[in-house]
C-alpha positions in Angstrom: 21.3 50.8 -11.4 21.7 54.7 -10.8 18.2 56.4 -9.8 17.4 60.0 -8.5 14.7 58.6 -6.6 14.6 55.7 -4.0 12.9 52.4 -5.3 10.2 51.7 -2.5 9.6 48.2 -3.7 13.4 47.3 -3.3 13.9 44.0 -1.0 15.6 44.2 2.3 19.4 43.0 2.2 19.0 38.9 2.7 21.8 37.9 5.2 23.2 34.5 4.1 22.5 33.4 8.2 18.8 33.8 7.1 18.9 31.3 4.1 17.3 27.7 5.0 17.3 26.5 1.8 18.1 27.1 -1.7 15.9 25.4 -4.4 15.9 25.0 -8.2 12.7 26.1 -9.8 9.7 28.1 -8.7 8.7 26.5 -5.2 5.0 26.4 -4.2 4.1 29.0 -7.1 3.4 27.9 -11.0 6.0 30.2 -12.5 4.0 30.9 -15.3 1.4 32.9 -12.9 4.3 34.9 -11.9 4.3 38.6 -13.1 6.5 39.6 -16.1 9.1 41.7 -15.9 7.3 44.9 -16.7 5.0 44.5 -13.5 1.6 45.0 -15.9 -0.1 41.8 -14.7 0.3 38.0 -14.9 2.3 36.2 -17.5 -0.8 34.3 -18.6 -2.8 37.4 -19.3 -2.7 36.7 -23.4 -3.0 33.1 -23.0 0.5 32.4 -22.8 3.6 32.0 -20.3 6.1 34.5 -22.2 9.2 34.8 -20.2 8.0 32.8 -17.7 7.4 29.8 -19.7 10.4 28.0 -18.5 10.9 26.8 -15.0 14.7 26.0 -15.4 15.4 29.5 -15.1 13.9 30.1 -11.7 15.5 29.7 -8.1 13.9 29.8 -4.7 15.3 31.2 -1.6 13.6 30.1 1.9 14.4 32.8 4.4 14.1 32.6 8.3 10.6 34.0 9.3 10.4 37.4 10.9 7.8 38.9 13.1 6.2 40.9 9.7 6.1 37.7 7.7 5.5 34.1 9.2 7.3 32.9 5.7 9.7 34.2 3.2 10.5 33.0 -0.5 12.7 34.9 -2.8 11.9 33.6 -6.1 14.8 34.8 -8.9 14.7 34.2 -12.6 18.0 34.4 -14.9 18.6 34.8 -18.6 19.9 31.0 -18.7 20.1 28.0 -16.6 23.6 27.8 -16.6 23.5 31.0 -15.0 20.9 29.7 -12.3 23.0 26.4 -11.5 25.8 28.6 -11.2 24.1 30.6 -8.3 22.3 27.3 -7.1 25.8 25.7 -6.9 27.7 29.0 -5.2 24.8 29.3 -2.8 24.4 25.9 -1.5 28.4 25.5 -1.4 28.7 28.7 0.6 25.9 27.3 3.1 27.6 23.9 3.4 30.7 25.8 4.3 28.9 27.7 7.1 27.2 24.6 8.4 30.7 23.3 8.5 32.2 25.9 10.2 29.0 26.0 12.9 29.7 22.4 13.4 33.2 22.6 14.1 32.7 25.7 16.6 30.1 23.9 18.2 32.0 20.8 18.8 34.8 22.6 20.1 32.4 23.8 23.2 32.4 20.1 24.3 36.6 20.0 24.9 36.1 21.6 28.6 34.2 18.4 29.5 36.7 16.2 28.5 39.5 15.2 30.8 42.4 17.4 31.1 46.2 16.1 30.9 49.2 17.4 32.0 51.5 19.2 29.7 53.9 16.3 29.9 51.9 13.4 29.2 51.4 12.0 25.9 48.7 10.2 24.7 49.1 7.3 22.0 46.8 6.5 19.2 47.3 3.3 17.2 48.3 4.6 13.6 45.8 1.7 12.1 42.8 3.4 14.6 44.0 6.9 12.4 44.0 5.0 9.1 40.8 3.3 9.9 38.8 7.0 10.8 40.3 8.5 7.9 39.0 6.0 5.7 35.4 5.9 7.1 35.3 9.8 7.0 36.5 9.5 3.1 34.2 7.0 2.1 31.2 9.1 3.7 32.6 12.2 2.1 32.9 10.2 -1.7 29.1 9.1 -0.5 27.8 12.3 -0.3 29.4 13.4 -3.2 28.6 10.8 -5.3 24.9 11.5 -4.2 25.1 15.4 -5.0 26.6 14.7 -8.6 24.0 12.0 -9.1 21.6 14.6 -7.6 22.9 17.0 -10.3 22.3 15.1 -12.9 18.8 14.1 -12.3 18.0 17.5 -11.9 19.5 18.3 -15.3 17.4 15.2 -16.8 14.0 16.2 -15.1 14.5 19.8 -16.4 15.2 18.8 -19.7 12.0 16.3 -19.7 10.1 19.1 -18.3 11.5 21.4 -21.2 10.6 18.6 -23.6 7.2 18.2 -22.3 6.4 22.1 -22.4 7.4 22.3 -25.9 5.3 19.3 -26.8 2.4 21.0 -24.8 3.2 24.3 -27.1 3.1 22.4 -30.2 -0.2 20.8 -29.3 -1.8 24.1 -28.0 -0.9 25.6 -31.5 -2.1 22.6 -33.6 -5.1 22.8 -31.5 -5.4 26.7 -32.0 -4.6 25.9 -36.1 -7.4 23.5 -36.0 -10.2 25.7 -34.2 -9.4 28.5 -36.9 -9.9 26.2 -39.8 -13.2 24.5 -38.3 -13.8 28.3 -38.0 -13.0 29.2 -41.6 -14.9 25.9 -42.8 -18.1 26.7 -40.5 -18.2 30.1 -42.1 -17.7 28.7 -45.8 -20.6 25.9 -44.9 -22.6 28.6 -43.9 -22.1 30.8 -47.0 -22.4 27.7 -49.3 -25.6 26.7 -47.5 -27.1 30.5 -48.3 -25.9 30.2 -51.9 -27.7 27.0 -52.3 -30.7 28.1 -51.0 -30.7 31.0 -53.2 -30.1 28.8 -56.0 -33.2 26.4 -54.8 -35.3 29.1 -54.6 -33.9 30.6 -58.2 -34.9 27.2 -59.6 -37.9 27.2 -58.4 -38.9 30.2 -60.1 -37.4 29.0 -63.2 -39.6 25.9 -63.2 -42.7 28.1 -62.4 -42.0 30.4 -65.6 -41.1 26.8 -67.8 -44.5 25.5 -66.5 -46.2 28.8 -67.5 -44.4 29.1 -70.9 -45.5 25.3 -71.7 -48.9 26.0 -70.7 -48.9 29.4 -73.2 -47.7 27.4 -75.9 -50.5 24.5 -75.5 -53.3 27.4 -75.4 -51.3 28.9 -78.8 -50.9 25.6 -80.3 -54.9 24.8 -79.6 -56.0 28.3 -80.8 -54.1 27.9 -84.0 -55.6 24.3 -84.7 -59.2 25.8 -84.2 -58.3 28.6 -86.6 -57.1 26.0 -89.1 -60.3 23.7 -88.7 -62.6 26.6 -88.9 
C-alpha cells in the first residue's frame, strides 16, 4: 500500500534461509487472544473471538533467533483456509527444495576424499544393482509422498473437527446466554408478581377489616331497632 510516511511497525524482510519451520495454525498462542486487524486491543474484548475465531486461517513461521530476539515467530492470518494451505504447501515445498539442494552440495564435498581413477579406466556397475538402488529410492519417495498425503488429510480432518467443535461451543454459549436472559426476565417477572401479590394481600386485609366494621355496625343497628320496637 502506498503511504506518504514510513510505517515504523513494519517487519524486516524474512529470508527463506532463516525459516526453520512452517506450521498450520497458531503455534504457542491462543488465536482468540491475538489483536484484531484494527489493532485496538484483543479479540476477546467483547466476549467473542470475532475475526480470530477460526484457527484454520492462521499460519506460523518459526525463524532462526537473532542477537536481539532469542525466538522469532511470525503468525499470519489469511482470508480463507485454502489460501492458508496454498501458502503452507508453497513454503514447505521451497524449504524442501532448498534442503535437497544443500544436501547435494554438501555431499559433493566428499568427492575429494574418494579414490581418483584415470580417464582411460572404466568403472563397471551391474545394471541389476542400479535398478535395485533406483527401486529403493522410489519406494522411499513413495513412502514419503504417502505420508505427506496422509498428513495433509489428517490436518484437514482435524481442522474440520475443530471447526465443528467451535461451532457447537458457540451454539452452546448462545443458548446459555439466551437461558440467562430468559432467567433474568423470569426473575424480574417473579419479583413484580410478588410485589403485586403482597399489595393484593394488604388490600384484602383492609377489605376484611372494613367488612368486620360494617358487620358490627349492622348488628348494632339491628339491636337498636329491636329495642325501639319493644319499647
